[in-house]
N, C-alpha and C positions, 0 to 999 in steps of 0.2 A: 504494500499499500504506499501512497505517497501523501504529501500534505494536502493534496486535492481530492483524495478518495477516502473511503472508509466502508466498513462493513455495514450491509443493511441492517444487521442487528444493533450497530451503534445509532443509526437513525432512528431505528424503532425505540431503543431506550430514551433517546433524546426528545422523542415527540411525546412519550409519556410524561417526561418531566415538564416540557412546555405546556402541556394541556392540564397541568395541576394535579397529576396522579402522584400521590405521596407514598403509597404502599402497594406493592405487588406481592400477593400471596402465592408462592411457587411451590410446586412439587416437581423437581427436575428429573429428566431422563437423558438419554443419549441425544435426544434432539436439541438440547439446550446448549450444546457446545459453543455455538456462535454467541449466544446471549452471554454466556459466562465469560467468554474472551472479550466481548464488548464492555461488559461491566468492569472488568479488571482493567482494561486499557483506559476507560474513562476516568476510573478512580485513580489510577496512576498519574493522569494529567491534571487531576483536581478538578475535574468537570463534575458538576452536581448530576445525581441520579435519583430516581426514586429508591426507596429501600425495598430491596428484594428480600422476602423472608422465606426461609426453607421450612415449609410445614410438612410433617412427615405423613400426612394422609390427605388426600384431595377433598373429601367430605368436609373435613375440619377446615381446610383452606376456604372453601366456598362459605361455610358458616361464618367464619371469622370476617370475610369480606362483607357479608350480609349484615352482621351486627355493627361493624365499623361504618358502613354506609348509613344505617338508621341513626346512629349517633352523631356522626359527623356531616352528613349530607354531601360527602365527597365521593368521587367515583370508586366503585368496587371493582378491582381488577385482580384476576386469577389467572395463572399459567400453569398448565398440566402436561403431562407426557402423553402424546399421541392418543390412540383409541383407548388404551387401557386406562390412562389417567382420566380421560373423559367419562369412562364407565364408572369410576369410583366417584367422580364429581356428580354424577347425574341426580342423586337424591337431594343434594344441596341445590342444584340447578332448578329442580322442580319447586322447591320451596321459594327460591328467589322469584321464579316466574309467577306464582300465585300471589307473592307478597309485593310484586311490582318494584323489584330492586334493579336499578341501573347497573347491572352487573356485565362486565366485559370479560367473558371466559375465553381464554385462548389456549389452543393446544398445539404442540409440535405436529408436524406431519411426517410419517416415515419417509426417508429419503426416496425420491422419485426415480433416481437412476442408480444403476448397478455399478457403473464406472464412468470415469471422465471428470469427476469433481473430487476435490479433497473431502467433500461432505457426503459422497456417494455411500451406499450401503456397505457397512463393515461389520455388522453383528447379525446373527441369525434372527434376531427379533424384527429386524428391517423387512423381512419377508412375512413373518407371522403376524405383525401388527398393522399391515396395510389393509385398507378396506376400499371397496368400490366406491363408497360415498360416505366419507367420515362425518360430514354434517347431518346425515340422516339420523344419526344416533340421538341428536338433540333437537331436530327441527321442529317438533310440536311445542317445545317449551322456550324457543327463542323468537325474538322479533326479526332476526336476520342472521344469516350465516354466509360465510364466505372463505375461499382459500386464496391465500396471497400467491401471486403469480410473478415470475421473473420479468423484470423490466417495469413493474408497477412502483410508483413512488409510495413507500410505506407510510409516510406522513399522511398521504390522502386516505389510504386504505384504513389505517388505524384511526385517523380523525373521524372517518365516516362511522366506524364502530362505536366510538365514544359518543358521537352525536346522536346515533339512533337509540343507544341504550338510554341516554338521559332526555330524549324527547318525550313529552307527555303523551299518553300515559307511559311511564318508565317500564323497562323490562330487560331481560338478559339478551345478549347477543353473542355469537360465537365465531371466532376467527381462527383458521388453522394456518400455520406457518411451516412450510417445508424447509428442511435444514439446508439444502443447497441454496435456496433463496435467501435465507438469512445470512449465509456465509459468503454471499457473493460481494464484490467490491463495486461501489457506485461512486459517481462524483458527489462531493459535498455540495449540498443544496442550501440555499438561504432559508431562514425560518419560514415555514409554510403558514400563511395567514389562516386563521379559523374564526368562525362567527361564534358570538356568544350563545349560550344555551337557549334554545327555543322557549319563548314564553308560553305558558299554558293558556288555552283558549278560555274566554269567558262565556258563560251561558247567554244565550239570546234573551234580550230584555222582555220581550213579550211572553216567553216561557216563564220567567221569574215572576212576572205579574200574575200570571195564571196560578202559580204556585202560592202566591200571596193570597189570592182570592179563595183558594182551597183551605188555607190556614184560617182565614177569617170565617169561613163557613163551618169549620170543625169545632165540635164540643170538646174532643180530647185528642189532639194531634199527638203523635209519638215519633220521636226521631230514633232510629237505630243506626248505629255506625260501628264498624270495626277497625278501620285503618285511616280515619280522617287525619289523625295526628302525625301521619308520615309526613305531612306538610305542615310543620309547625305554625305557619302563618294562618292556617284555617282554624286553630284552636280558639283564639280570642273571639272571632265573630260567631263561632258556634256557641260559645258561653254567653256572649251577649244576647243572641237571638233567644237561647232557651230561658235566660233569666227575664228578659224584657216581657216575653210573651207566655211565660210559664209553660214551656213545652218540655216534657220529660225526654231524657236521653238514656236509652239502654245500649249496652255493649255487648251484643252477641257475637261471639268469636273475636272479642276485643283483643288485639294483640300489640298494641302500643298505647302510649298515653294519648287520649282523646279529650279528656275533660277532667277537671279537679275532682277528687273524690268528695271534697267538701262543698262543691257546687249544689245549691239547693234543688237542681233538677236532675241531678245524676242518680239513675236508678240502678247503676252497677251492671255487674256481669250477669250471665244466665243464673236462673231463668229470667226470660224477658218480662218484667213486671209491666202491668197495665196493658198488655197485648190484648187481652180479652175485652178491654174497655175502649180500645182506641177506634175512632172512626176514620182516622187519616194516619197512614203509617209513611214516613219519609225515610226511605232506605238511602242514607247518605254515606257513600263510600262503604257499602255493605253488600257483600256477595250473597249472604244467606239471612234475610231479615227474620225468618222464622222457620221452623220445622214443622210441617203439617202433621207428621207422625206423633208429635209431641203435643203441640198446641198451635192453633191458627187464629188469626183475628176474626171478628165477626164478619159474616158473609157480605154485608153491605159496606164494609170499610173500604176506603180508597187508598191506593198505594202509589207513591211517587218514588222513582229511581233517580238519584241525582249523583253526579260524579264524572270524572274524566272518561270512564268506560262504565256508564250506567247499567248496561245490559251485560257486562262481563262476558264479552264475545269469545274469549278463550275458553270458557266452560262449555263442553259439548251439550249438556242437558241442564238447563236452568229455567224453570217456568214459575213465575210469579206474576200476578195481575198487575197492570199498569194503567193508571189513570192519566199519568203524565211522565214523560221522560225528560230530564233536564241534564243536557250534556255540557259540561264545562268544569273548570277548577272551582271547588268549594271556597277557596281562599278568595276568589273574585266574585262568586255567585252569592255568597252568603251576605256580604256588605250590600250587594244590590238588593237582596231579599228584605234586609233591614230597612232600606231605603223605601221600598214598595209598601212595607207594612206600616211605616211611620204614620201615614194619615189616618190609619184605622184605630191607633192606639186608644183615643177617647172612647170609641165605640165598644171597644173589647175589654174595657176596664173591669167590669163585673164578671165577665168570662174568665179573664186572666186570674182574677183574685180567687174565684172557686177553684180553678185548676191548682193554683199554688197550695191551697188548702189539702186538696186531694194528694197532691204529690208529697207534701209534707208528712201526711199520715201514712202514705206507703213507705216512705224512708224511715219513719219512726218505727214502724212494725218490723221492718228489715233490720234495723239496728237492734231492736229488742230481740229478735230472733238470734241475731249474731252474739249478742251479749249472754243470753241464756245458754247457747251452745258453747260459749267460751267457758262458763263456769262448769257445765257438765264434763267437759273435755279436760279440765285442768288436772285431774287425778285418774284419767282413763288409762289404762294399760292393756294392750300395747298403744303406743302414741298414735293418736289420730292425725292424719295429714292436715286437717283444718287447724288443729292445735299447733303444728310445725309452723304453718302460715302466720298464726297470731303471734307466735313467739318472734319469727323473724321481723314482723312488723313493729313489734315492741322495742327490739334491740337495735334496729337498723339506724345508722346515722341519717340526718335529715336530707343529706345529699346523695343517698345511696341510689344505685341503679339495681332494680330487680329484674332477673331474668328467670322466667318461670316456664318449665315444660313439664306439665303434669306432676308438679311436686306439691301443690296446695291449691285451694280455691282462691281465685284472684280477688274476691271481694273483701278478704281480710286486709288487704294492703290499703294504706292511706297515701294515695298518689296525688301530689300537689304541684309538680312541675313537669315541664316538657322534658322528654329524655329520661324519665325515671323507670319506664317499664318496657320490657320486650317479653312477649308471649309467643306461643306457637301457633303458626298459622294454619289456613284450611287444608294444605296438601298433607300435612301430617308426617312429613319425612323426619322421623324421630332421630334424636342426637343433634339436632340444630343448636340446642341452647348452650352446650359447652363451647363450641366454637364462637357462637354469638356473643358470649360473655367476654372472651378474650378480645374480640373485635371491639366491644364496647369499651373495654378498659384501655385499649390502644387509643381510641378516639377521645376518651376522657380520663387520662391517667391519674388525675388528682381526686377522682371520685371513687369511693368503694363500690365493689360489684359483688352482689350475692346471687348466685345462680343455683336454683332448685330444680332437680329432676327426679323422675321416678327412676327405680333400679334399671328397668329396661332402657329408658332414655340414656342413662349413663353408659351402659354397654354399647348402645348404638352410636354413641358419640365419639368413639375412638379415644377412650380415656387415656391410654398410654401416650399417644401423640399430644393429647390436650394437656396433660400435666408436664410433658416435656417442653412444650411451647411456653407454657405459663412460667416455668423456670428460665428457659433460655432466653426469652424476650423480656423477662422482668415484668410480667403482667399478673401480679398476684390477685386472685379472686378467692372468694369463700365459696366452695362447692357443697351444697347440701343434698345428700341423697336420701329420698323418700323410699326406704327398703322394705318392701312387704314380700319379697321373694316370689313374685308372681307377675304374670302379664295381666294386669288388673283391668285395663281397658278391654281386653279380650273377654275376660270373665264377665265384666258387666255388660258388655254388648250381647253376649250369649244369653244372659238372664233377661234382657230387655225383650229379645226376640222369642225367647222360649222361657217365659217365667215359671212355668210348671212342668218343664221338660225333665229329661233324664239328667242332662248336664247340670242343671240347677241343683238336683238332689243328690249328685254324686258326691262321695266323700272327697275325691280329688278330681277336679274338671280337667278333661284332657286338654293338652296343649297350653296349659296356663301355668303350671308349677314351675318355678325356678329355684327350687331349693335342692341342695344346700346352697345358700348364697355364698358367693366369693367374699373373701375379706377385702373389701374395696380399699380399706386403709393402706394396704401394702401397695396398691397401684400408685397411690398419692405419694407415699413415702419413697418410692424409687425415684422420684424427682424432687425430693426435698420438702415435701409438704408436711405441715403440721396436721395431725389427724387425731380423731377421736370418735368412738362409737357410742351412742346415746340410746338407752332403753327406757329410762325413767322419765316421764314428763315433766316432773318437778326440776330436773336437772338441765332441762333442754335450754332455758334462757341463758343460764351461765355458760354452758358449752358453746353457744353461739357467740356470745361475748368473747370467749377465749379465742375463737376462730377469727372474730373481727380483729382482735388485738393483734394476732399473728399477721393478718394482712396489713394492718397498719404498720407494722414494722418491716414490711416488704417480703413476707413469706406467704406463699399460697397455703391454703387450708381446706381441709375436707372433714365433714361431719357425715358419719354413716348413722342414719337415724332409723332405728327399727320400728315400723308402723304396722297397723293393722289394715283391715279392709276398708276402703274409702269411698265406695260407691261409683256411680257411672262417670264422674267427671275427672277421674285420675287413672293413671295407668303406670 
């Protein structure tokens, strides 16, 4: 190479840097040789590059990028090894697709040539790992996929990948990079100009005015939202709308902070309260406003779907009635709705006052139920998952980030600030929370992170790589395992479908038992974690405090909490 030429791989790394990518979560293989060479050369010259992190499992890498994006708002970038690395990344990719994460998943491509280039095939895997159509593996779950070709400017191709991933509605893209292409020399190019991120579209004003009319006509409107808070700018107008017009807000499948727990209109997580009394349901960034098998709204209730993708077009079968479709960003549409409702405020005063009283009573009943359950659980053995959640909420610092994947009921948490909660999404690719907690800690290193998982989720989450990365990258988190030695979600689902069946009556339900449970403490100890097992509910608060103290002094911590059967909402 000369001063006028460079590897395509170097232009690739430089483009990431120029586009604001700070972290790349990578799991390397033989296809990474040009990337590694480019990084070493750029670092030797003192040229800035994104931080490339060696993550020893692809699913963990994608989950880290997922959590990092949700806390930072910055691009989520992952690079894996050819077809096999893509296969390992698939579960995390599905989660990212359903959660609207702007993930750029890149994979090396088996060398295309058998000879003629220093980067041609030189290992047996270069034949075994080739596929006819590598992008076909992921095509259903990405917005765009492409294979880089010789002679194409990498700045333009990679820039397009980043643009499409971040264009609303956000979602993953997939780019494959043959080794010969990355290893080729090209002339150095001046910086490639790029446009700022695409602004999200606003709803049509006439549609917003029609929604305002429906709210004015409604006796008991109800907002249901799952992920509105992924755009933090939408939270404040939602809270203002709910407060001014006494519209209750429920959080079915709530997987991020959407509204303060203390907000007087917050009805909390499932079950969806007031659904049977609502005459207008506004599904606001909500894929599944209700489950008809469990409870449906009144037959004459009207339903509005509101969001960037209000029909959730990537879901093959999703059928809910629709009085109105409002397509556009809630951060823009909700202020428009407030403006459209303002002239009606005097007329609605009595209705709003009545709704406020109804919602206050519902919240009081809910809080009383939680308080009564809290007293019952205080001395119950084995430990109840809800008691685990109560204790975590009690001891957590005010700036804590809670990551919960089937560890405890979400309603026990007191969530008061944006970026304080990550839950599992609709895809249910288990193991997400461990990686997401590390990504959250990377994005907000000054804040304590508490990740709670079921014992099955812990095993799905690649715990050995998880603890290794926590230590290697200095990302100490408190991991709490709700350990009932069973696939509890499978048990609960079987009992729902066949409540009086043979499985429900069996002493040991088939395909559910996970005993004897491994000693999970040893997995954490192998990477320097402070660990403890807890069986006594009275000891749990102090054990959690000891774990948080370890994290505060820079040591990751793990609590193996032995729990009992927790019902259908846990696993």
